[in-house]
C-alpha positions as CSV (number, residue, x, y, z in Angstrom):
1,X,215.6,176.3,8.0
2,X,214.1,174.7,4.9
3,X,211.2,176.2,3.1
4,X,208.8,174.0,1.1
5,X,206.4,175.4,-1.5
6,X,203.9,173.4,-3.4
7,X,203.9,173.7,-7.2
8,X,200.3,175.1,-7.0
9,X,201.6,177.9,-4.9
10,X,204.3,178.8,-7.5
11,X,201.6,178.7,-10.3
12,X,199.2,180.9,-8.2
13,X,202.0,183.4,-7.4
14,X,203.0,183.6,-11.0
15,X,199.4,184.2,-12.1
16,X,198.9,186.9,-9.5
17,X,202.1,188.7,-10.5
18,X,201.0,188.6,-14.2
19,X,197.6,190.0,-13.3
20,X,199.1,192.8,-11.2
21,X,201.5,193.5,-14.1
22,X,198.6,193.7,-16.6
23,X,196.7,196.0,-14.1
24,X,199.6,198.3,-13.9
25,X,200.6,197.7,-10.3
26,X,204.0,196.1,-11.1
27,X,206.3,197.4,-13.8
28,X,206.3,195.4,-17.0
29,X,210.1,194.9,-17.0
30,X,209.8,193.1,-13.6
31,X,206.4,191.6,-13.7
32,X,206.3,189.7,-16.9
33,X,209.6,187.9,-16.6
34,X,209.0,187.1,-12.9
35,X,205.4,186.0,-13.3
36,X,206.2,184.1,-16.5
37,X,209.0,182.3,-14.8
38,X,206.8,181.1,-11.9
39,X,204.1,179.9,-14.3
40,X,206.6,178.1,-16.5
41,X,208.1,176.5,-13.5
42,X,204.7,175.4,-12.3
43,X,203.9,174.0,-15.7
44,X,207.2,172.1,-15.9
45,X,206.7,170.5,-12.5
46,X,203.1,169.5,-13.5
47,X,204.2,167.9,-16.8
48,X,207.1,166.0,-15.1
49,X,204.9,164.9,-12.3
50,X,202.1,163.6,-14.6
51,X,204.7,161.8,-16.8
52,X,206.4,160.1,-13.8
53,X,203.1,159.0,-12.4
54,X,202.1,157.4,-15.8
55,X,205.5,155.7,-16.0
56,X,205.1,154.4,-12.5
57,X,201.8,152.8,-13.4
58,X,203.4,151.2,-16.4
59,X,206.1,149.6,-14.2
60,X,206.1,145.8,-14.6
61,X,205.0,143.8,-11.6
62,X,206.9,140.8,-10.3
63,X,205.8,137.9,-12.4
64,X,205.9,134.1,-12.0
65,X,209.1,134.1,-14.1
66,X,211.1,134.8,-10.9
67,X,209.8,131.8,-9.1
68,X,212.6,129.3,-8.4
69,X,215.4,131.8,-9.0
70,X,218.0,132.3,-6.2
71,X,219.4,135.5,-4.7
72,X,221.5,136.7,-1.8
73,X,220.1,138.5,1.2
74,X,221.6,142.0,1.6
75,X,219.5,143.3,4.5
76,X,216.9,141.8,6.7
77,X,214.4,143.3,9.1
78,X,212.3,140.7,11.0
79,X,210.3,138.8,8.3
80,X,211.2,141.2,5.4
81,X,214.5,141.0,3.5
82,X,216.1,142.9,0.7
83,X,217.7,140.5,-1.7
84,X,219.9,140.9,-4.8
85,X,218.5,138.8,-7.6
86,X,220.1,139.0,-11.1
87,X,221.5,142.4,-10.5
88,X,218.3,143.9,-9.1
89,X,217.2,144.4,-5.6
90,X,213.9,142.9,-4.4
91,X,212.1,143.3,-1.2
92,X,210.8,139.8,-0.2
93,X,209.0,138.2,2.7
94,X,211.5,135.7,4.2
95,X,211.2,134.1,7.7
96,X,214.5,133.7,9.5
97,X,216.7,135.2,6.7
98,X,219.9,137.1,7.7
99,X,222.4,139.0,5.5
100,X,224.5,136.7,3.3
101,X,222.0,133.9,3.2
102,X,221.0,132.3,-0.2
103,X,217.3,132.4,-0.7
104,X,214.9,131.0,-3.4
105,X,211.8,132.7,-4.6
106,X,208.9,130.4,-3.7
107,X,205.9,132.4,-5.0
108,X,204.6,135.8,-6.1
109,X,201.4,137.0,-4.4
110,X,199.4,140.2,-4.5
111,X,201.0,141.2,-1.3
112,X,204.5,140.7,-2.5
113,X,207.3,138.1,-3.2
114,X,207.8,135.2,-0.8
115,X,211.3,133.5,-0.5
116,X,212.6,130.8,1.6
117,X,216.1,130.2,3.0
118,X,218.2,127.6,1.2
119,X,220.0,125.3,3.7
């Protein structure tokens, strides 16, 4: 059985333990290290989460520079395909593509990248 705790729960638990330690309900040798560890873990998760969210927003979007380039279909699922293009994997909209087909990027739209199968 897996147990999942949110980072806010860890921070709240750490703060409660520290408050109870200051109030004298929990011995100082146990309360301060335990509560401090929970609060430090919460702060670490918060900082890493904010940094990764910021880095995700900075991620470059597919640009028109990929139009006309060719790649190979790795996987396909109905009208969507996963292609390998210049060493990177792209998810593209491609009608009738199957694994192993060579495709060419036709255009980049707001909804995604469109490719067509090369005969």
